[in-house]
Structures are given as structure tokens and as C-alpha cells.
C-alpha positions as a Markdown table, in Angstrom:
| # | Residue | x | y | z |
|---|---|---|---|---|
| 1 | Unk | 0.0 | 0.0 | 0.0 |
| 2 | Unk | 1.3 | 3.4 | -0.9 |
| 3 | Unk | 1.5 | 6.0 | 1.9 |
| 4 | Unk | -0.9 | 8.8 | 1.2 |
| 5 | Unk | 1.2 | 11.3 | 3.2 |
| 6 | Unk | 4.3 | 10.5 | 1.2 |
| 7 | Unk | 4.7 | 12.2 | -2.2 |
| 8 | Unk | 7.8 | 10.2 | -2.9 |
| 9 | Unk | 8.9 | 6.7 | -1.7 |
| 10 | Unk | 11.9 | 4.5 | -2.6 |
| 11 | Unk | 11.8 | 0.9 | -1.6 |
| 12 | Unk | 15.0 | -1.1 | -1.1 |
| 13 | Unk | 16.7 | 1.0 | -3.8 |
| 14 | Unk | 20.1 | -0.5 | -5.0 |
| 15 | Unk | 22.5 | 0.9 | -7.5 |
| 16 | Unk | 25.7 | -1.0 | -8.4 |
| 17 | Unk | 28.5 | 0.1 | -10.6 |
| 18 | Unk | 30.6 | -2.9 | -11.7 |
| 19 | Unk | 30.5 | -4.5 | -8.3 |
| 20 | Unk | 30.6 | -1.3 | -6.3 |
| 21 | Unk | 27.4 | -0.7 | -4.4 |
| 22 | Unk | 26.8 | 3.1 | -4.5 |
| 23 | Unk | 23.2 | 2.9 | -3.1 |
| 24 | Unk | 22.5 | 0.0 | -0.8 |
| 25 | Unk | 18.9 | -0.8 | 0.1 |
| 26 | Unk | 17.7 | 2.7 | 0.5 |
| 27 | Unk | 14.0 | 3.1 | 1.6 |
| 28 | Unk | 13.2 | 6.8 | 1.7 |
| 29 | Unk | 9.8 | 8.5 | 2.5 |
| 30 | Unk | 9.4 | 12.1 | 1.6 |
| 31 | Unk | 6.3 | 13.6 | 3.2 |
| 32 | Unk | 4.2 | 15.9 | 1.1 |
| 33 | Unk | 4.9 | 19.5 | 2.0 |
| 34 | Unk | 8.1 | 18.8 | 3.8 |
| 35 | Unk | 11.6 | 20.2 | 3.3 |
| 36 | Unk | 13.6 | 16.9 | 3.4 |
| 37 | Unk | 17.4 | 17.0 | 3.5 |
| 38 | Unk | 19.7 | 14.3 | 2.4 |
| 39 | Unk | 23.1 | 14.6 | 4.1 |
| 40 | Unk | 26.2 | 12.5 | 4.6 |
| 41 | Unk | 29.9 | 12.6 | 4.1 |
| 42 | Unk | 31.5 | 12.7 | 0.6 |
| 43 | Unk | 31.0 | 9.5 | -1.4 |
| 44 | Unk | 27.9 | 8.5 | 0.7 |
| 45 | Unk | 25.7 | 8.1 | -2.4 |
| 46 | Unk | 23.6 | 11.3 | -2.2 |
| 47 | Unk | 24.1 | 12.3 | -5.8 |
| 48 | Unk | 23.5 | 8.8 | -7.0 |
| 49 | Unk | 20.1 | 8.8 | -5.2 |
| 50 | Unk | 19.2 | 12.1 | -6.9 |
| 51 | Unk | 20.3 | 10.6 | -10.3 |
| 52 | Unk | 18.0 | 7.6 | -9.6 |
| 53 | Unk | 15.1 | 9.8 | -8.7 |
| 54 | Unk | 15.4 | 12.0 | -11.8 |
| 55 | Unk | 16.1 | 8.9 | -14.0 |
| 56 | Unk | 19.6 | 9.9 | -15.1 |
| 57 | Unk | 20.3 | 6.4 | -13.7 |
| 58 | Unk | 18.2 | 3.2 | -13.6 |
| 59 | Unk | 18.3 | 1.3 | -10.3 |
| 60 | Unk | 19.8 | -2.2 | -10.2 |
| 61 | Unk | 16.9 | -3.2 | -8.0 |
| 62 | Unk | 14.2 | -1.7 | -5.8 |
| 63 | Unk | 11.4 | 0.7 | -6.7 |
| 64 | Unk | 10.5 | 4.4 | -6.8 |
| 65 | Unk | 6.9 | 5.6 | -6.2 |
| 66 | Unk | 5.6 | 9.1 | -6.8 |
| 67 | Unk | 2.1 | 10.0 | -5.6 |
| 68 | Unk | 1.6 | 6.3 | -5.1 |
| 69 | Unk | 2.5 | 5.3 | -8.7 |
| 70 | Unk | 5.5 | 3.2 | -9.7 |
| 71 | Unk | 7.8 | 5.3 | -11.8 |
| 72 | Unk | 10.9 | 3.0 | -11.5 |
| 73 | Unk | 11.2 | 2.4 | -15.2 |
| 74 | Unk | 10.0 | 5.8 | -16.5 |
| 75 | Unk | 12.3 | 8.1 | -18.4 |
| 76 | Unk | 13.5 | 11.5 | -17.2 |
| 77 | Unk | 11.2 | 13.4 | -19.4 |
| 78 | Unk | 8.2 | 11.4 | -18.1 |
| 79 | Unk | 9.0 | 12.1 | -14.4 |
| 80 | Unk | 9.6 | 15.8 | -15.2 |
| 81 | Unk | 6.1 | 15.9 | -16.7 |
| 82 | Unk | 4.8 | 14.3 | -13.5 |
| 83 | Unk | 6.2 | 17.3 | -11.5 |
| 84 | Unk | 9.6 | 16.1 | -10.3 |
| 85 | Unk | 12.0 | 18.8 | -11.2 |
| 86 | Unk | 15.7 | 19.0 | -10.3 |
| 87 | Unk | 17.1 | 22.5 | -10.0 |
| 88 | Unk | 20.7 | 23.6 | -10.4 |
| 89 | Unk | 21.4 | 21.1 | -13.1 |
| 90 | Unk | 18.5 | 20.8 | -15.5 |
| 91 | Unk | 17.6 | 24.5 | -15.3 |
| 92 | Unk | 21.0 | 25.8 | -16.3 |
| 93 | Unk | 20.5 | 29.4 | -17.3 |
| 94 | Unk | 21.4 | 31.1 | -20.6 |
| 95 | Unk | 24.2 | 33.5 | -19.6 |
| 96 | Unk | 23.8 | 36.0 | -22.4 |
| 97 | Unk | 20.1 | 36.5 | -22.0 |
| 98 | Unk | 18.5 | 38.7 | -19.4 |
| 99 | Unk | 17.1 | 37.4 | -16.2 |
| 100 | Unk | 13.6 | 38.0 | -17.5 |
| 101 | Unk | 14.3 | 36.2 | -20.8 |
| 102 | Unk | 15.6 | 33.2 | -18.9 |
| 103 | Unk | 12.3 | 32.9 | -16.9 |
| 104 | Unk | 10.2 | 33.4 | -20.0 |
| 105 | Unk | 12.0 | 30.5 | -21.7 |
| 106 | Unk | 11.3 | 28.3 | -18.7 |
| 107 | Unk | 7.6 | 29.3 | -18.8 |
| 108 | Unk | 7.3 | 28.4 | -22.5 |
| 109 | Unk | 7.7 | 24.6 | -21.7 |
| 110 | Unk | 4.1 | 24.2 | -20.5 |
| 111 | Unk | 2.8 | 26.2 | -23.5 |
| 112 | Unk | 4.5 | 23.7 | -25.8 |
| 113 | Unk | 6.2 | 26.5 | -27.7 |
| 114 | Unk | 9.7 | 25.8 | -26.5 |
| 115 | Unk | 11.2 | 25.4 | -29.9 |
| 116 | Unk | 9.0 | 27.9 | -31.9 |
| 117 | Unk | 11.8 | 30.5 | -32.0 |
| 118 | Unk | 10.5 | 31.8 | -35.2 |
| 119 | Unk | 7.3 | 32.9 | -33.5 |
| 120 | Unk | 6.8 | 36.6 | -33.0 |
| 121 | Unk | 8.3 | 37.7 | -29.7 |
| 122 | Unk | 5.1 | 39.5 | -29.0 |
| 123 | Unk | 3.4 | 36.1 | -28.6 |
| 124 | Unk | 5.5 | 35.7 | -25.5 |
| 125 | Unk | 4.2 | 38.8 | -23.9 |
| 126 | Unk | 1.5 | 36.8 | -22.2 |
| 127 | Unk | 4.3 | 35.3 | -20.1 |
| 128 | Unk | 5.7 | 38.6 | -18.9 |
| 129 | Unk | 3.3 | 39.0 | -16.0 |
| 130 | Unk | 3.9 | 35.5 | -14.8 |
| 131 | Unk | 7.7 | 36.0 | -15.3 |
| 132 | Unk | 7.6 | 39.1 | -13.2 |
| 133 | Unk | 5.6 | 37.4 | -10.5 |
| 134 | Unk | 8.3 | 34.6 | -10.3 |
| 135 | Unk | 11.1 | 37.2 | -10.2 |
| 136 | Unk | 9.3 | 38.9 | -7.4 |
| 137 | Unk | 9.0 | 35.6 | -5.5 |
| 138 | Unk | 12.7 | 35.1 | -5.6 |
| 139 | Unk | 13.6 | 38.8 | -5.0 |
| 140 | Unk | 15.0 | 39.5 | -8.5 |
| 141 | Unk | 12.6 | 42.1 | -9.8 |
| 142 | Unk | 15.3 | 44.8 | -10.0 |
| 143 | Unk | 17.5 | 42.4 | -12.0 |
| 144 | Unk | 14.9 | 41.7 | -14.7 |
| 145 | Unk | 16.9 | 43.4 | -17.5 |
| 146 | Unk | 20.4 | 42.4 | -16.3 |
| 147 | Unk | 22.3 | 40.0 | -18.5 |
| 148 | Unk | 22.5 | 36.7 | -16.5 |
| 149 | Unk | 26.3 | 36.5 | -16.9 |
| 150 | Unk | 26.7 | 39.7 | -14.9 |
| 151 | Unk | 24.7 | 38.5 | -11.9 |
| 152 | Unk | 26.4 | 37.7 | -8.6 |
| 153 | Unk | 26.6 | 34.0 | -7.9 |
| 154 | Unk | 24.0 | 33.9 | -5.2 |
| 155 | Unk | 21.5 | 35.7 | -7.4 |
| 156 | Unk | 22.1 | 33.3 | -10.2 |
| 157 | Unk | 21.0 | 30.5 | -7.8 |
| 158 | Unk | 17.9 | 32.5 | -7.1 |
| 159 | Unk | 17.2 | 32.7 | -10.8 |
| 160 | Unk | 17.7 | 29.0 | -11.2 |
| 161 | Unk | 15.0 | 28.5 | -8.5 |
| 162 | Unk | 12.7 | 30.9 | -10.5 |
| 163 | Unk | 13.2 | 28.9 | -13.7 |
| 164 | Unk | 12.5 | 25.7 | -11.8 |
| 165 | Unk | 9.3 | 27.2 | -10.3 |
| 166 | Unk | 8.3 | 28.1 | -13.8 |
| 167 | Unk | 7.8 | 24.4 | -14.5 |
| 168 | Unk | 5.3 | 24.3 | -11.6 |
| 169 | Unk | 7.0 | 21.3 | -9.8 |
| 170 | Unk | 5.2 | 19.3 | -7.2 |
| 171 | Unk | 8.6 | 18.1 | -5.9 |
| 172 | Unk | 11.7 | 20.2 | -6.2 |
| 173 | Unk | 15.1 | 18.5 | -6.0 |
| 174 | Unk | 17.8 | 20.9 | -5.0 |
| 175 | Unk | 21.4 | 19.7 | -5.4 |
| 176 | Unk | 23.6 | 21.6 | -2.9 |
| 177 | Unk | 21.8 | 24.9 | -3.4 |
| 178 | Unk | 24.2 | 26.9 | -1.1 |
| 179 | Unk | 27.5 | 25.4 | -2.3 |
| 180 | Unk | 30.2 | 28.0 | -2.8 |
| 181 | Unk | 28.3 | 30.9 | -1.4 |
| 182 | Unk | 29.3 | 33.5 | 1.1 |
| 183 | Unk | 27.4 | 33.8 | 4.4 |
| 184 | Unk | 25.0 | 36.5 | 3.1 |
| 185 | Unk | 24.0 | 34.6 | 0.0 |
| 186 | Unk | 23.6 | 31.4 | 2.0 |
| 187 | Unk | 21.1 | 33.1 | 4.3 |
| 188 | Unk | 19.2 | 34.6 | 1.4 |
| 189 | Unk | 18.9 | 31.3 | -0.5 |
| 190 | Unk | 18.0 | 29.4 | 2.7 |
| 191 | Unk | 15.1 | 31.8 | 3.3 |
| 192 | Unk | 14.1 | 31.6 | -0.4 |
| 193 | Unk | 13.9 | 27.8 | -0.2 |
| 194 | Unk | 11.8 | 28.1 | 2.9 |
| 195 | Unk | 9.5 | 30.6 | 1.1 |
| 196 | Unk | 9.1 | 28.5 | -2.1 |
| 197 | Unk | 8.4 | 25.3 | -0.2 |
| 198 | Unk | 5.2 | 26.8 | 1.2 |
| 199 | Unk | 2.9 | 24.8 | -1.1 |
| 200 | Unk | 5.3 | 22.2 | -2.5 |
| 201 | Unk | 7.7 | 19.6 | -1.4 |
| 202 | Unk | 11.5 | 20.0 | -1.4 |
| 203 | Unk | 14.2 | 17.3 | -1.3 |
| 204 | Unk | 17.7 | 18.7 | -1.0 |
| 205 | Unk | 21.2 | 17.5 | -0.8 |
| 206 | Unk | 23.1 | 20.0 | 1.4 |
| 207 | Unk | 26.4 | 20.1 | 3.2 |
| 208 | Unk | 25.9 | 23.2 | 5.2 |
| 209 | Unk | 24.6 | 22.1 | 8.6 |
| 210 | Unk | 23.3 | 25.5 | 9.6 |
| 211 | Unk | 21.0 | 25.5 | 6.5 |
| 212 | Unk | 19.8 | 22.0 | 7.3 |
| 213 | Unk | 19.2 | 22.8 | 11.0 |
| 214 | Unk | 17.2 | 25.9 | 10.2 |
| 215 | Unk | 14.8 | 24.7 | 7.5 |
| 216 | Unk | 14.7 | 20.9 | 7.1 |
| 217 | Unk | 11.6 | 19.1 | 8.6 |
| 218 | Unk | 13.2 | 15.7 | 8.1 |
| 219 | Unk | 16.8 | 14.7 | 7.6 |
| 220 | Unk | 18.1 | 11.4 | 6.2 |
| 221 | Unk | 21.8 | 10.6 | 6.7 |
| 222 | Unk | 23.5 | 8.5 | 4.2 |
| 223 | Unk | 26.8 | 6.7 | 4.7 |
| 224 | Unk | 28.3 | 4.2 | 2.2 |
| 225 | Unk | 25.1 | 4.1 | 0.3 |
| 226 | Unk | 22.9 | 3.3 | 3.4 |
| 227 | Unk | 20.6 | 5.4 | 5.5 |
| 228 | Unk | 22.0 | 5.3 | 9.0 |
| 229 | Unk | 19.7 | 7.8 | 10.7 |
| 230 | Unk | 16.5 | 9.7 | 9.9 |
| 231 | Unk | 14.4 | 12.3 | 11.7 |
| 232 | Unk | 14.3 | 15.9 | 12.8 |
| 233 | Unk | 17.7 | 17.7 | 13.2 |
| 234 | Unk | 17.6 | 17.6 | 17.0 |
| 235 | Unk | 17.6 | 13.8 | 17.0 |
| 236 | Unk | 19.9 | 13.2 | 14.0 |
| 237 | Unk | 22.5 | 15.7 | 15.2 |
| 238 | Unk | 22.9 | 13.7 | 18.5 |
| 239 | Unk | 23.0 | 10.3 | 16.9 |
| 240 | Unk | 26.4 | 8.7 | 17.7 |
| 241 | Unk | 26.5 | 6.9 | 14.4 |
| 242 | Unk | 26.0 | 10.2 | 12.5 |
| 243 | Unk | 28.7 | 11.9 | 14.5 |
| 244 | Unk | 31.1 | 9.0 | 13.8 |
| 245 | Unk | 30.2 | 9.1 | 10.1 |
| 246 | Unk | 31.5 | 12.6 | 9.9 |
| 247 | Unk | 34.6 | 11.3 | 11.7 |
| 248 | Unk | 34.7 | 13.8 | 14.4 |
| 249 | Unk | 35.3 | 16.8 | 12.2 |
| 250 | Unk | 31.6 | 17.5 | 11.9 |
| 251 | Unk | 30.9 | 16.9 | 15.5 |
| 252 | Unk | 31.5 | 20.5 | 16.4 |
| 253 | Unk | 29.7 | 21.6 | 13.3 |
| 254 | Unk | 26.7 | 19.5 | 14.2 |
| 255 | Unk | 26.6 | 20.7 | 17.7 |
| 256 | Unk | 27.5 | 24.3 | 16.8 |
| 257 | Unk | 24.4 | 24.5 | 14.5 |
| 258 | Unk | 22.1 | 24.1 | 17.5 |
| 259 | Unk | 22.2 | 27.8 | 18.3 |
| 260 | Unk | 21.0 | 28.9 | 14.9 |
């Protein structure tokens, strides 16, 4: 029986590469409306799990259910149409177009006019209002006419969230959304993720414990392809197996994040 509260479930998911088990019997339940974080040391299998969910890889065994339906053998385009959208990789922006143009292109997908570049540009004007709404959501209204290549790094990430939102995802997969950012940008993007998760579900891979501590409802910890702990931050951060998995160096980080 599928769990009605779960938007996404994996059951005994396994992925082997030539004898190396990257994902080892992972059963994950992502509750509808949650921000769910996938954490773990480097090489734990987090990216492989994401690649299985977005069908860049096919599992060796196990199953994936979305809204109670088995999507294990579906292709990436099919799961995207179902509303599973991965940001920061699929929604790479066009650097020499403006911020507004990037969002308009993302909005064209549902209209089915993605490749009608010969159409009058005026036919895209219907998208302008929606594009501006999305830019307002992510705090980029003032950057609408700026060439994307000239944007600061953290703002580019906000734009990538806007282009992902344009596809109206039910489940957003965010792959290390704050990686490489300074403190101010980390805080801005963290609050943005919290804001856009209001009526959708977010599954994120994230290294920054402060980010995870402040916005994740549920955390799953992977080590060597297996889930070793799951639950809210308070419980997971005190789990001896989790602290050991981070080999002591994250112990202070995990504890230090409590105050934030």
C-alpha cells in the first residue's frame, strides 16, 4: 500500500556500478509539504540517489513511487512531466540572455512553444506578467533586465530557483543549493527555499549544517550508500552513528548549529 502522506517513496533501492554498491537498500519516505534534507559525508551516495530519482540512472533493484504510482522504469522526461524537477542542473541558465528572458523561456515549456523560436516575440508577452511574479517571488525584480552572466553567484542561484518554479513542480530536488556561497547569499537562498516550499515539497542535498538545521523538517543521513539515521535535526545531530560518520570533524559543526 502506498503511503498517502508520502509524495515520494523509494523501496529497497540499490545501484551497483561494476561490483561497487553506491546505493545499498535505501528506503526513503518524503512527506508531502516537507523540506527533506539528504546529508552525509562525501561519497555517501547522495548524488546517485538524486540521479536515480530523476532517471539519469536506472536502479539495479528496488522501486520508486511518486504519488503512489510506480515510476521506476520511467524516463527522465516522463518524471519531469509528473512534476519532479531538479534544479541547479536541469535549469542551467542562458548566460547572455537577461534574467527576465531566462524565466520566460522556462515558462514556455508548459505552453508547448519551447522550440518555436520563429514565432513573434510578442506572442511571449502573455508570459511577462507570470515571469515578473516569479522574479518577485525570488527577489530579483530589480535584476529583470540584467544579463545573467553579470549577476552575482547567489543571485544566479535564485534565478535557477525561479526557472525551476516556472515548470510548476510538485517536488523540487535541490542539489547543494548553497554550495560555494558567502554567508549573506547562504542566508538569502536558505530563506528563499523556505519561502518557495510553502505549497510544494523540497528534497535537497546539502552540506551546510546550519542550512539543514534551520529549514529541514526531516533529515536522512547516508553513509556508504545506506541510511544510518532519519528524523528531525535535533535527533539526528545527536546520533552517535551520525557523529562517527562525519569522523569527528563535523561533531562541532553539528553541535554548533544548534544555536542557529
